[in-house]
N, C-alpha and C positions, 0 to 999 in steps of 0.2 A: 959221435957228435950229438950234443944236446939239441932237442927239438926247439923250434922257435915258440915263444909265448904267443898265445892267441889274443888278438885285439879286434874288437868290433867297433866300426865307425858307422854312426847313424846320422844322416843328414838328407833332407829332401832335395838338395841341389847336387845333381850328379857330378858337375865339374869340380865342386869342392871335395866331394868324396874321392874322386880319382886323383886329385892333387895330393890330398892327405895320404891316400893309399900308396902313391908313388914314393912319397917321402918315408913312410914307415915300413914298407914291405921289405926293405933291405935287412931289417933287424927282426921283424915280427911276422907272424902268420896273420894277415889282415883279412877280415871279412867285412863286407859292405852291406848296408841296408838303407833303403830310401824312405822307409816308414817305420813307425813303432811296431806295427803289425808284422812286418817283414823281420824286424830285429828280434821280436819275441820268438818267431819261428826258428830263427837261427840259434838263439839261446837254448831253446828246448831240444833242438836236434843235434847239438854239437857238444864236444867236450867243453869244459868250463873255460870261459874267457877270463884272462887276467885283467884286462882293462876294457871298459866300454866308454867310448866318447860319443856324446849325443848333443845334437843341436837343440836349442831351447824351443824355437818356434817351427813347427811343421804342420802342414795341412791336416786337420782333424785330430791332432794330438799335441800334447804338451810334453816337451822333453823332461821337464821337472817331474811330472807325474810318472813318466816312464822310468827315470832313474830312481825314483822313490820305490817303485814296485820291484826294482832289482835288489833292494835290500833283503827281500824275501826269496825271490826266484833265483838270484845269483849272488848270494851274500859275500862270496870271496872275490868278486869282480870289483876292482877299483873303478869308481865312477868319476868321469870328467865331463863337465858341462862346457859346451861351446856355443857362444851366442854373439850376435851383432848388437844386442841390446845394451844400452848404457845405464839402465835403471839399476841403482844400487840394491833395491829390494829384491831383485831377482837373484843376485849373488848371495844375499843373506838367506833367502828361502832355499837356494840350492844347497847351501852348507847345512842349514838347520833341518830341513825336511828330508832331503835326499842323501844327506851325508856325503856330498861330493868331495872328492880329494882335491880337485883343482877346478878353477873357474877361468876359462880362457875366452878372451874377447876376439871376435872376428873383425877384420882379418888378422890373423896371427902369422908369425914367421914359421917356416919349417922347423927351425931350431927350437922355438918355443913349444911347438907341438911335440917334437921328438923328446925334448927334456921332460915334459909333463907325462908322456906315455911311459918313458923309461922309469921315472920315479914311481908311477902308478904300478908298473910291473913289479918293481922291488917291494912296494907295499903289499901287493897281492901275494907275492912269494913269502914274505914275512908272516902274513896272516895264515897262510897254509902251513908254514913251519910251526907256528904256535899251536894251530889246531892239531897237527900231527903229534907234537910234543904233549899236548893235553891228553890226547887219546892214549898215548904210550904211558903217561903218568897214571891215568885212571886204570889202565890194564895192570900196571905194576901194583897199584894199591889194592886192586881186587885179588891179584895173586898172593900178595902179602897177607891180606885178610884171610884168604882161604888157607894159607899155610899156618897162620896162627890158630885158626879154628881147628885145623887138623891136629896140630901139636897139642893144643889144649885137651882135645878129646883123647889123644894118645897118652897124655900124662895123667889124666884124671883117674883112669882105672888103677894103675899101680899106686898112685897117691892114696886112693881110697883104701887099698890093702894096707898100706903103711899106717894110716890113721887107725884102721880097725885093729891091727896088731898092737899098736901103741896103747889103745884103750884096754885091750885084753891084758897086756903086761901091767898096766897101771893097777888094774883090779887084783892081779895075782901077786904083785910084789909085796913082800912082807915088811921090808925095811922102809923107813920113812926118810931115808937119806938121799944121797946123790943119785942113786939109780932111778928112784921115783921122779926126781927133778929132770933127769935126762929124758925119760920116757914122756913126761908131761910136756917138755919143750918140743919133742918130736911131734906129738899129737897136736899141740897148739900151732906149730909152724905149718903143718900139713893142712889144718883146718883154715888158717888164714890165707893160704895160697889158692883156695878154691874160690 
């Protein structure tokens, strides 16, 4: 059985955290934090979270700044902003600065929250798959480059012998006909290949 994806919920209101947790814990491994400081400790001490849902306004911290820092400290975590604010500038800043995946207004329904987190998990998994594919492609390119380098080295020595023998034959051939043309073609082809 596949393990549940990890989701971190950050809100300074415990009753909201517990309500969200009850809704999401059926499908996800949910961790709770009541402050940005607590959330950062959980992020540093845990396996990577697929999704981080953060409230915008918390005492002593700004959820927007927190989510923006996650771009560096947890780049594969999909970021979701949760707020009671109706200011349109906050949504714009959340998308532009923190690159949030979704912006959810409180109060929201359990279905809205679940759908946002499910979509966020899918986004996180796609990002991880793309990163893994990129790493595999880079490794394949390195192996291919190493193989061609090795092949080039292995071919260079016998090719140098062929070129050398062709030069000797050219100097020793008496006739000016087809034999000299053949040897000249061998030498020129070998020289062009290097």
